[in-house]
mmCIF file of the N, C-alpha and C atoms, coordinates in Angstrom:
data_MODEL
# 
_entry.id   MODEL 
# 
loop_
_atom_site.group_PDB 
_atom_site.id 
_atom_site.type_symbol 
_atom_site.label_atom_id 
_atom_site.label_alt_id 
_atom_site.label_comp_id 
_atom_site.label_asym_id 
_atom_site.label_entity_id 
_atom_site.label_seq_id 
_atom_site.pdbx_PDB_ins_code 
_atom_site.Cartn_x 
_atom_site.Cartn_y 
_atom_site.Cartn_z 
_atom_site.occupancy 
_atom_site.B_iso_or_equiv 
_atom_site.pdbx_formal_charge 
_atom_site.auth_seq_id 
_atom_site.auth_comp_id 
_atom_site.auth_asym_id 
_atom_site.auth_atom_id 
_atom_site.pdbx_PDB_model_num 
ATOM 1   N N  . MET A 1 1  ? 42.806 142.611 94.543  1.00 0.00 ? 1  MET A N  1 
ATOM 2   C CA . MET A 1 1  ? 43.975 142.240 95.574  1.00 0.00 ? 1  MET A CA 1 
ATOM 3   C C  . MET A 1 1  ? 44.904 141.462 94.881  1.00 0.00 ? 1  MET A C  1 
ATOM 4   N N  . ALA A 1 2  ? 45.015 140.446 94.103  1.00 0.00 ? 2  ALA A N  1 
ATOM 5   C CA . ALA A 1 2  ? 46.002 139.721 93.409  1.00 0.00 ? 2  ALA A CA 1 
ATOM 6   C C  . ALA A 1 2  ? 46.617 140.756 92.304  1.00 0.00 ? 2  ALA A C  1 
ATOM 7   N N  . TYR A 1 3  ? 45.911 141.273 91.706  1.00 0.00 ? 3  TYR A N  1 
ATOM 8   C CA . TYR A 1 3  ? 46.715 142.481 90.520  1.00 0.00 ? 3  TYR A CA 1 
ATOM 9   C C  . TYR A 1 3  ? 47.732 143.100 91.242  1.00 0.00 ? 3  TYR A C  1 
ATOM 10  N N  . ARG A 1 4  ? 47.453 143.764 92.499  1.00 0.00 ? 4  ARG A N  1 
ATOM 11  C CA . ARG A 1 4  ? 48.264 144.422 93.487  1.00 0.00 ? 4  ARG A CA 1 
ATOM 12  C C  . ARG A 1 4  ? 49.543 143.870 94.154  1.00 0.00 ? 4  ARG A C  1 
ATOM 13  N N  . GLU A 1 5  ? 49.113 142.569 94.150  1.00 0.00 ? 5  GLU A N  1 
ATOM 14  C CA . GLU A 1 5  ? 50.415 141.873 94.609  1.00 0.00 ? 5  GLU A CA 1 
ATOM 15  C C  . GLU A 1 5  ? 51.181 141.832 93.511  1.00 0.00 ? 5  GLU A C  1 
ATOM 16  N N  . ALA A 1 6  ? 50.853 141.087 92.315  1.00 0.00 ? 6  ALA A N  1 
ATOM 17  C CA . ALA A 1 6  ? 51.560 141.118 91.208  1.00 0.00 ? 6  ALA A CA 1 
ATOM 18  C C  . ALA A 1 6  ? 52.199 142.281 90.721  1.00 0.00 ? 6  ALA A C  1 
ATOM 19  N N  . ALA A 1 7  ? 51.499 143.475 90.677  1.00 0.00 ? 7  ALA A N  1 
ATOM 20  C CA . ALA A 1 7  ? 52.113 144.676 90.550  1.00 0.00 ? 7  ALA A CA 1 
ATOM 21  C C  . ALA A 1 7  ? 53.328 144.883 91.627  1.00 0.00 ? 7  ALA A C  1 
ATOM 22  N N  . LEU A 1 8  ? 53.283 144.626 92.915  1.00 0.00 ? 8  LEU A N  1 
ATOM 23  C CA . LEU A 1 8  ? 54.220 144.724 93.804  1.00 0.00 ? 8  LEU A CA 1 
ATOM 24  C C  . LEU A 1 8  ? 55.574 143.898 93.253  1.00 0.00 ? 8  LEU A C  1 
ATOM 25  N N  . MET A 1 9  ? 54.991 142.508 92.822  1.00 0.00 ? 9  MET A N  1 
ATOM 26  C CA . MET A 1 9  ? 56.053 141.709 92.633  1.00 0.00 ? 9  MET A CA 1 
ATOM 27  C C  . MET A 1 9  ? 57.070 142.200 91.305  1.00 0.00 ? 9  MET A C  1 
ATOM 28  N N  . SER A 1 10 ? 56.481 142.851 90.327  1.00 0.00 ? 10 SER A N  1 
ATOM 29  C CA . SER A 1 10 ? 57.240 143.309 89.425  1.00 0.00 ? 10 SER A CA 1 
ATOM 30  C C  . SER A 1 10 ? 58.167 144.302 89.532  1.00 0.00 ? 10 SER A C  1 
ATOM 31  N N  . ARG A 1 11 ? 58.010 144.896 90.779  1.00 0.00 ? 11 ARG A N  1 
ATOM 32  C CA . ARG A 1 11 ? 59.248 145.785 91.287  1.00 0.00 ? 11 ARG A CA 1 
ATOM 33  C C  . ARG A 1 11 ? 60.355 145.291 91.946  1.00 0.00 ? 11 ARG A C  1 
ATOM 34  N N  . PHE A 1 12 ? 60.112 143.848 92.341  1.00 0.00 ? 12 PHE A N  1 
ATOM 35  C CA . PHE A 1 12 ? 61.105 143.190 93.055  1.00 0.00 ? 12 PHE A CA 1 
ATOM 36  C C  . PHE A 1 12 ? 62.175 142.420 91.923  1.00 0.00 ? 12 PHE A C  1 
ATOM 37  N N  . HIS A 1 13 ? 63.269 142.714 92.370  1.00 0.00 ? 13 HIS A N  1 
ATOM 38  C CA . HIS A 1 13 ? 64.303 142.336 91.409  1.00 0.00 ? 13 HIS A CA 1 
ATOM 39  C C  . HIS A 1 13 ? 65.619 141.430 92.228  1.00 0.00 ? 13 HIS A C  1 
ATOM 40  N N  . ASN A 1 14 ? 65.885 140.199 91.962  1.00 0.00 ? 14 ASN A N  1 
ATOM 41  C CA . ASN A 1 14 ? 66.861 139.823 92.660  1.00 0.00 ? 14 ASN A CA 1 
ATOM 42  C C  . ASN A 1 14 ? 67.130 138.301 91.611  1.00 0.00 ? 14 ASN A C  1 
ATOM 43  N N  . PRO A 1 15 ? 68.439 138.421 91.515  1.00 0.00 ? 15 PRO A N  1 
ATOM 44  C CA . PRO A 1 15 ? 69.107 137.420 90.553  1.00 0.00 ? 15 PRO A CA 1 
ATOM 45  C C  . PRO A 1 15 ? 68.530 135.935 90.770  1.00 0.00 ? 15 PRO A C  1 
ATOM 46  N N  . ASN A 1 16 ? 68.072 135.484 92.117  1.00 0.00 ? 16 ASN A N  1 
ATOM 47  C CA . ASN A 1 16 ? 67.526 134.341 92.537  1.00 0.00 ? 16 ASN A CA 1 
ATOM 48  C C  . ASN A 1 16 ? 66.130 133.610 92.240  1.00 0.00 ? 16 ASN A C  1 
ATOM 49  N N  . VAL A 1 17 ? 65.181 134.988 91.669  1.00 0.00 ? 17 VAL A N  1 
ATOM 50  C CA . VAL A 1 17 ? 64.164 134.744 91.602  1.00 0.00 ? 17 VAL A CA 1 
ATOM 51  C C  . VAL A 1 17 ? 63.525 135.144 90.427  1.00 0.00 ? 17 VAL A C  1 
ATOM 52  N N  . ILE A 1 18 ? 62.417 134.494 89.650  1.00 0.00 ? 18 ILE A N  1 
ATOM 53  C CA . ILE A 1 18 ? 61.981 134.840 88.204  1.00 0.00 ? 18 ILE A CA 1 
ATOM 54  C C  . ILE A 1 18 ? 61.487 136.187 88.259  1.00 0.00 ? 18 ILE A C  1 
ATOM 55  N N  . ASP A 1 19 ? 61.571 137.112 87.283  1.00 0.00 ? 19 ASP A N  1 
ATOM 56  C CA . ASP A 1 19 ? 61.355 138.134 87.107  1.00 0.00 ? 19 ASP A CA 1 
ATOM 57  C C  . ASP A 1 19 ? 59.736 138.117 86.589  1.00 0.00 ? 19 ASP A C  1 
ATOM 58  N N  . LEU A 1 20 ? 59.164 139.323 87.150  1.00 0.00 ? 20 LEU A N  1 
ATOM 59  C CA . LEU A 1 20 ? 57.775 138.994 86.665  1.00 0.00 ? 20 LEU A CA 1 
ATOM 60  C C  . LEU A 1 20 ? 57.846 140.843 85.899  1.00 0.00 ? 20 LEU A C  1 
ATOM 61  N N  . TYR A 1 21 ? 57.637 140.727 84.776  1.00 0.00 ? 21 TYR A N  1 
ATOM 62  C CA . TYR A 1 21 ? 57.513 141.650 83.766  1.00 0.00 ? 21 TYR A CA 1 
ATOM 63  C C  . TYR A 1 21 ? 56.359 142.606 83.624  1.00 0.00 ? 21 TYR A C  1 
ATOM 64  N N  . GLU A 1 22 ? 55.213 142.073 83.503  1.00 0.00 ? 22 GLU A N  1 
ATOM 65  C CA . GLU A 1 22 ? 53.996 142.750 83.357  1.00 0.00 ? 22 GLU A CA 1 
ATOM 66  C C  . GLU A 1 22 ? 52.914 142.044 84.122  1.00 0.00 ? 22 GLU A C  1 
ATOM 67  N N  . CYS A 1 23 ? 51.790 142.627 84.356  1.00 0.00 ? 23 CYS A N  1 
ATOM 68  C CA . CYS A 1 23 ? 50.519 142.144 84.954  1.00 0.00 ? 23 CYS A CA 1 
ATOM 69  C C  . CYS A 1 23 ? 49.435 143.035 84.343  1.00 0.00 ? 23 CYS A C  1 
ATOM 70  N N  . PHE A 1 24 ? 48.510 142.293 83.678  1.00 0.00 ? 24 PHE A N  1 
ATOM 71  C CA . PHE A 1 24 ? 47.349 143.213 83.038  1.00 0.00 ? 24 PHE A CA 1 
ATOM 72  C C  . PHE A 1 24 ? 46.000 142.517 83.490  1.00 0.00 ? 24 PHE A C  1 
ATOM 73  N N  . ILE A 1 25 ? 44.953 142.947 83.390  1.00 0.00 ? 25 ILE A N  1 
ATOM 74  C CA . ILE A 1 25 ? 43.604 142.355 83.500  1.00 0.00 ? 25 ILE A CA 1 
ATOM 75  C C  . ILE A 1 25 ? 42.912 142.479 82.189  1.00 0.00 ? 25 ILE A C  1 
ATOM 76  N N  . THR A 1 26 ? 42.539 141.293 81.461  1.00 0.00 ? 26 THR A N  1 
ATOM 77  C CA . THR A 1 26 ? 41.947 141.460 80.075  1.00 0.00 ? 26 THR A CA 1 
ATOM 78  C C  . THR A 1 26 ? 40.432 140.726 80.411  1.00 0.00 ? 26 THR A C  1 
ATOM 79  N N  . GLY A 1 27 ? 39.183 141.313 80.558  1.00 0.00 ? 27 GLY A N  1 
ATOM 80  C CA . GLY A 1 27 ? 38.082 140.769 81.071  1.00 0.00 ? 27 GLY A CA 1 
ATOM 81  C C  . GLY A 1 27 ? 38.063 140.522 82.457  1.00 0.00 ? 27 GLY A C  1 
ATOM 82  N N  . ARG A 1 28 ? 37.871 139.160 82.746  1.00 0.00 ? 28 ARG A N  1 
ATOM 83  C CA . ARG A 1 28 ? 37.897 139.066 84.246  1.00 0.00 ? 28 ARG A CA 1 
ATOM 84  C C  . ARG A 1 28 ? 39.185 137.920 84.473  1.00 0.00 ? 28 ARG A C  1 
ATOM 85  N N  . VAL A 1 29 ? 40.096 138.174 83.648  1.00 0.00 ? 29 VAL A N  1 
ATOM 86  C CA . VAL A 1 29 ? 41.480 137.314 83.930  1.00 0.00 ? 29 VAL A CA 1 
ATOM 87  C C  . VAL A 1 29 ? 42.608 138.003 83.961  1.00 0.00 ? 29 VAL A C  1 
ATOM 88  N N  . LEU A 1 30 ? 43.370 137.714 85.078  1.00 0.00 ? 30 LEU A N  1 
ATOM 89  C CA . LEU A 1 30 ? 44.462 138.633 85.571  1.00 0.00 ? 30 LEU A CA 1 
ATOM 90  C C  . LEU A 1 30 ? 45.508 137.550 84.530  1.00 0.00 ? 30 LEU A C  1 
ATOM 91  N N  . CYS A 1 31 ? 46.300 138.288 83.750  1.00 0.00 ? 31 CYS A N  1 
ATOM 92  C CA . CYS A 1 31 ? 47.489 137.998 83.149  1.00 0.00 ? 31 CYS A CA 1 
ATOM 93  C C  . CYS A 1 31 ? 48.960 138.325 83.791  1.00 0.00 ? 31 CYS A C  1 
ATOM 94  N N  . ILE A 1 32 ? 49.822 137.428 83.898  1.00 0.00 ? 32 ILE A N  1 
ATOM 95  C CA . ILE A 1 32 ? 50.920 137.632 84.336  1.00 0.00 ? 32 ILE A CA 1 
ATOM 96  C C  . ILE A 1 32 ? 52.245 137.226 83.404  1.00 0.00 ? 32 ILE A C  1 
ATOM 97  N N  . VAL A 1 33 ? 52.895 138.303 82.938  1.00 0.00 ? 33 VAL A N  1 
ATOM 98  C CA . VAL A 1 33 ? 53.926 137.972 81.974  1.00 0.00 ? 33 VAL A CA 1 
ATOM 99  C C  . VAL A 1 33 ? 55.382 137.677 82.999  1.00 0.00 ? 33 VAL A C  1 
ATOM 100 N N  . MET A 1 34 ? 56.096 136.681 82.856  1.00 0.00 ? 34 MET A N  1 
ATOM 101 C CA . MET A 1 34 ? 57.294 136.461 83.665  1.00 0.00 ? 34 MET A CA 1 
ATOM 102 C C  . MET A 1 34 ? 58.436 135.935 82.766  1.00 0.00 ? 34 MET A C  1 
ATOM 103 N N  . GLU A 1 35 ? 59.486 135.692 83.293  1.00 0.00 ? 35 GLU A N  1 
ATOM 104 C CA . GLU A 1 35 ? 60.739 135.541 83.025  1.00 0.00 ? 35 GLU A CA 1 
ATOM 105 C C  . GLU A 1 35 ? 60.743 133.889 82.394  1.00 0.00 ? 35 GLU A C  1 
ATOM 106 N N  . TYR A 1 36 ? 61.255 133.381 81.382  1.00 0.00 ? 36 TYR A N  1 
ATOM 107 C CA . TYR A 1 36 ? 61.268 132.277 81.246  1.00 0.00 ? 36 TYR A CA 1 
ATOM 108 C C  . TYR A 1 36 ? 62.424 131.223 82.010  1.00 0.00 ? 36 TYR A C  1 
ATOM 109 N N  . ALA A 1 37 ? 62.065 130.163 82.712  1.00 0.00 ? 37 ALA A N  1 
ATOM 110 C CA . ALA A 1 37 ? 63.320 129.405 83.475  1.00 0.00 ? 37 ALA A CA 1 
ATOM 111 C C  . ALA A 1 37 ? 63.422 128.173 82.743  1.00 0.00 ? 37 ALA A C  1 
ATOM 112 N N  . THR A 1 38 ? 64.712 128.050 82.297  1.00 0.00 ? 38 THR A N  1 
ATOM 113 C CA . THR A 1 38 ? 65.127 126.881 81.708  1.00 0.00 ? 38 THR A CA 1 
ATOM 114 C C  . THR A 1 38 ? 65.632 125.761 82.959  1.00 0.00 ? 38 THR A C  1 
ATOM 115 N N  . GLY A 1 39 ? 65.430 124.509 82.628  1.00 0.00 ? 39 GLY A N  1 
ATOM 116 C CA . GLY A 1 39 ? 65.620 123.418 83.517  1.00 0.00 ? 39 GLY A CA 1 
ATOM 117 C C  . GLY A 1 39 ? 64.614 122.636 84.369  1.00 0.00 ? 39 GLY A C  1 
ATOM 118 N N  . GLY A 1 40 ? 63.390 123.085 84.113  1.00 0.00 ? 40 GLY A N  1 
ATOM 119 C CA . GLY A 1 40 ? 62.355 122.358 84.766  1.00 0.00 ? 40 GLY A CA 1 
ATOM 120 C C  . GLY A 1 40 ? 61.698 123.184 85.733  1.00 0.00 ? 40 GLY A C  1 
ATOM 121 N N  . THR A 1 41 ? 60.953 122.647 86.597  1.00 0.00 ? 41 THR A N  1 
ATOM 122 C CA . THR A 1 41 ? 59.884 123.235 87.621  1.00 0.00 ? 41 THR A CA 1 
ATOM 123 C C  . THR A 1 41 ? 60.271 123.593 88.733  1.00 0.00 ? 41 THR A C  1 
ATOM 124 N N  . LEU A 1 42 ? 59.989 124.386 89.555  1.00 0.00 ? 42 LEU A N  1 
ATOM 125 C CA . LEU A 1 42 ? 60.318 124.322 91.015  1.00 0.00 ? 42 LEU A CA 1 
ATOM 126 C C  . LEU A 1 42 ? 60.172 123.009 91.832  1.00 0.00 ? 42 LEU A C  1 
ATOM 127 N N  . ASP A 1 43 ? 59.161 122.546 91.361  1.00 0.00 ? 43 ASP A N  1 
ATOM 128 C CA . ASP A 1 43 ? 58.910 121.540 92.386  1.00 0.00 ? 43 ASP A CA 1 
ATOM 129 C C  . ASP A 1 43 ? 59.829 120.239 91.905  1.00 0.00 ? 43 ASP A C  1 
ATOM 130 N N  . ARG A 1 44 ? 60.341 120.242 90.906  1.00 0.00 ? 44 ARG A N  1 
ATOM 131 C CA . ARG A 1 44 ? 61.475 119.069 90.537  1.00 0.00 ? 44 ARG A CA 1 
ATOM 132 C C  . ARG A 1 44 ? 62.577 119.509 91.094  1.00 0.00 ? 44 ARG A C  1 
ATOM 133 N N  . PHE A 1 45 ? 63.148 120.692 90.953  1.00 0.00 ? 45 PHE A N  1 
ATOM 134 C CA . PHE A 1 45 ? 64.112 121.112 91.571  1.00 0.00 ? 45 PHE A CA 1 
ATOM 135 C C  . PHE A 1 45 ? 64.184 120.815 92.985  1.00 0.00 ? 45 PHE A C  1 
ATOM 136 N N  . LEU A 1 46 ? 63.378 121.315 93.778  1.00 0.00 ? 46 LEU A N  1 
ATOM 137 C CA . LEU A 1 46 ? 63.159 120.846 95.160  1.00 0.00 ? 46 LEU A CA 1 
ATOM 138 C C  . LEU A 1 46 ? 63.293 119.269 95.486  1.00 0.00 ? 46 LEU A C  1 
ATOM 139 N N  . GLN A 1 47 ? 62.594 118.472 94.633  1.00 0.00 ? 47 GLN A N  1 
ATOM 140 C CA . GLN A 1 47 ? 62.694 117.176 94.650  1.00 0.00 ? 47 GLN A CA 1 
ATOM 141 C C  . GLN A 1 47 ? 63.987 116.438 94.681  1.00 0.00 ? 47 GLN A C  1 
ATOM 142 N N  . LYS A 1 48 ? 64.789 117.201 93.572  1.00 0.00 ? 48 LYS A N  1 
ATOM 143 C CA . LYS A 1 48 ? 66.009 116.567 93.607  1.00 0.00 ? 48 LYS A CA 1 
ATOM 144 C C  . LYS A 1 48 ? 67.202 116.974 94.657  1.00 0.00 ? 48 LYS A C  1 
ATOM 145 N N  . ARG A 1 49 ? 66.659 117.992 95.779  1.00 0.00 ? 49 ARG A N  1 
ATOM 146 C CA . ARG A 1 49 ? 67.292 118.324 96.579  1.00 0.00 ? 49 ARG A CA 1 
ATOM 147 C C  . ARG A 1 49 ? 66.824 118.021 97.882  1.00 0.00 ? 49 ARG A C  1 
ATOM 148 N N  . ALA A 1 50 ? 65.559 117.068 97.903  1.00 0.00 ? 50 ALA A N  1 
ATOM 149 C CA . ALA A 1 50 ? 65.074 116.626 98.816  1.00 0.00 ? 50 ALA A CA 1 
ATOM 150 C C  . ALA A 1 50 ? 64.693 117.915 100.112 1.00 0.00 ? 50 ALA A C  1 
ATOM 151 N N  . GLY A 1 51 ? 64.422 118.998 99.137  1.00 0.00 ? 51 GLY A N  1 
ATOM 152 C CA . GLY A 1 51 ? 64.024 120.186 99.961  1.00 0.00 ? 51 GLY A CA 1 
ATOM 153 C C  . GLY A 1 51 ? 64.838 121.018 100.761 1.00 0.00 ? 51 GLY A C  1 
ATOM 154 N N  . LYS A 1 52 ? 65.982 120.710 100.769 1.00 0.00 ? 52 LYS A N  1 
ATOM 155 C CA . LYS A 1 52 ? 67.212 121.390 101.465 1.00 0.00 ? 52 LYS A CA 1 
ATOM 156 C C  . LYS A 1 52 ? 67.377 122.803 101.256 1.00 0.00 ? 52 LYS A C  1 
ATOM 157 N N  . LEU A 1 53 ? 66.976 123.417 100.325 1.00 0.00 ? 53 LEU A N  1 
ATOM 158 C CA . LEU A 1 53 ? 67.138 124.660 99.713  1.00 0.00 ? 53 LEU A CA 1 
ATOM 159 C C  . LEU A 1 53 ? 65.910 125.339 100.260 1.00 0.00 ? 53 LEU A C  1 
ATOM 160 N N  . LEU A 1 54 ? 64.879 124.667 100.574 1.00 0.00 ? 54 LEU A N  1 
ATOM 161 C CA . LEU A 1 54 ? 63.697 125.472 100.968 1.00 0.00 ? 54 LEU A CA 1 
ATOM 162 C C  . LEU A 1 54 ? 63.878 126.522 101.911 1.00 0.00 ? 54 LEU A C  1 
ATOM 163 N N  . THR A 1 55 ? 64.528 126.246 103.157 1.00 0.00 ? 55 THR A N  1 
ATOM 164 C CA . THR A 1 55 ? 64.443 127.449 104.175 1.00 0.00 ? 55 THR A CA 1 
ATOM 165 C C  . THR A 1 55 ? 65.415 128.578 103.406 1.00 0.00 ? 55 THR A C  1 
ATOM 166 N N  . GLN A 1 56 ? 66.360 128.118 102.891 1.00 0.00 ? 56 GLN A N  1 
ATOM 167 C CA . GLN A 1 56 ? 67.389 129.363 102.179 1.00 0.00 ? 56 GLN A CA 1 
ATOM 168 C C  . GLN A 1 56 ? 66.278 130.191 101.205 1.00 0.00 ? 56 GLN A C  1 
ATOM 169 N N  . ALA A 1 57 ? 65.812 129.277 100.321 1.00 0.00 ? 57 ALA A N  1 
ATOM 170 C CA . ALA A 1 57 ? 64.758 130.154 99.221  1.00 0.00 ? 57 ALA A CA 1 
ATOM 171 C C  . ALA A 1 57 ? 63.820 130.854 99.754  1.00 0.00 ? 57 ALA A C  1 
ATOM 172 N N  . VAL A 1 58 ? 63.034 130.607 100.871 1.00 0.00 ? 58 VAL A N  1 
ATOM 173 C CA . VAL A 1 58 ? 61.987 131.116 101.733 1.00 0.00 ? 58 VAL A CA 1 
ATOM 174 C C  . VAL A 1 58 ? 62.442 132.398 102.396 1.00 0.00 ? 58 VAL A C  1 
ATOM 175 N N  . SER A 1 59 ? 63.974 132.403 102.982 1.00 0.00 ? 59 SER A N  1 
ATOM 176 C CA . SER A 1 59 ? 64.543 133.324 103.600 1.00 0.00 ? 59 SER A CA 1 
ATOM 177 C C  . SER A 1 59 ? 64.938 134.614 102.474 1.00 0.00 ? 59 SER A C  1 
ATOM 178 N N  . ILE A 1 60 ? 65.471 134.117 101.585 1.00 0.00 ? 60 ILE A N  1 
ATOM 179 C CA . ILE A 1 60 ? 65.713 135.204 100.337 1.00 0.00 ? 60 ILE A CA 1 
ATOM 180 C C  . ILE A 1 60 ? 64.547 135.886 99.866  1.00 0.00 ? 60 ILE A C  1 
ATOM 181 N N  . ALA A 1 61 ? 63.573 135.267 99.864  1.00 0.00 ? 61 ALA A N  1 
ATOM 182 C CA . ALA A 1 61 ? 62.095 135.750 99.112  1.00 0.00 ? 61 ALA A CA 1 
ATOM 183 C C  . ALA A 1 61 ? 61.665 137.045 100.212 1.00 0.00 ? 61 ALA A C  1 
ATOM 184 N N  . ILE A 1 62 ? 61.712 136.798 101.351 1.00 0.00 ? 62 ILE A N  1 
ATOM 185 C CA . ILE A 1 62 ? 61.081 137.378 102.586 1.00 0.00 ? 62 ILE A CA 1 
ATOM 186 C C  . ILE A 1 62 ? 62.097 138.709 102.556 1.00 0.00 ? 62 ILE A C  1 
ATOM 187 N N  . VAL A 1 63 ? 63.370 138.536 102.585 1.00 0.00 ? 63 VAL A N  1 
ATOM 188 C CA . VAL A 1 63 ? 64.294 139.719 102.591 1.00 0.00 ? 63 VAL A CA 1 
ATOM 189 C C  . VAL A 1 63 ? 64.284 140.669 101.584 1.00 0.00 ? 63 VAL A C  1 
ATOM 190 N N  . GLY A 1 64 ? 63.959 140.049 100.264 1.00 0.00 ? 64 GLY A N  1 
ATOM 191 C CA . GLY A 1 64 ? 63.777 140.715 98.762  1.00 0.00 ? 64 GLY A CA 1 
ATOM 192 C C  . GLY A 1 64 ? 62.458 141.402 98.997  1.00 0.00 ? 64 GLY A C  1 
ATOM 193 N N  . ILE A 1 65 ? 61.315 140.966 99.383  1.00 0.00 ? 65 ILE A N  1 
ATOM 194 C CA . ILE A 1 65 ? 60.196 141.521 99.310  1.00 0.00 ? 65 ILE A CA 1 
ATOM 195 C C  . ILE A 1 65 ? 60.006 142.439 100.383 1.00 0.00 ? 65 ILE A C  1 
ATOM 196 N N  . SER A 1 66 ? 60.965 142.632 101.530 1.00 0.00 ? 66 SER A N  1 
ATOM 197 C CA . SER A 1 66 ? 60.913 143.581 102.399 1.00 0.00 ? 66 SER A CA 1 
ATOM 198 C C  . SER A 1 66 ? 61.525 144.834 101.873 1.00 0.00 ? 66 SER A C  1 
ATOM 199 N N  . ASP A 1 67 ? 62.846 144.318 101.196 1.00 0.00 ? 67 ASP A N  1 
ATOM 200 C CA . ASP A 1 67 ? 63.392 145.534 100.406 1.00 0.00 ? 67 ASP A CA 1 
ATOM 201 C C  . ASP A 1 67 ? 62.850 145.877 99.196  1.00 0.00 ? 67 ASP A C  1 
ATOM 202 N N  . ALA A 1 68 ? 61.712 145.523 98.840  1.00 0.00 ? 68 ALA A N  1 
ATOM 203 C CA . ALA A 1 68 ? 61.166 145.905 97.463  1.00 0.00 ? 68 ALA A CA 1 
ATOM 204 C C  . ALA A 1 68 ? 60.109 147.130 98.097  1.00 0.00 ? 68 ALA A C  1 
ATOM 205 N N  . GLU A 1 69 ? 59.601 146.869 99.259  1.00 0.00 ? 69 GLU A N  1 
ATOM 206 C CA . GLU A 1 69 ? 58.222 147.781 99.688  1.00 0.00 ? 69 GLU A CA 1 
ATOM 207 C C  . GLU A 1 69 ? 58.942 149.131 100.263 1.00 0.00 ? 69 GLU A C  1 
# 
């Protein structure tokens, strides 16, 4: 299940979302290769903005995922 979700996300491309380049299983471990993001974590980013961008970010993600399918 997680592998299929990761494979689907690798087809999703949006300039506002970190790219997922590849996913593979080695033994019993799912490995995900993603774009490196500079500037800290998403948690820190949202804390600095007091969560103000959360609604917008979720909206972008939902629209992007629906476009990818």
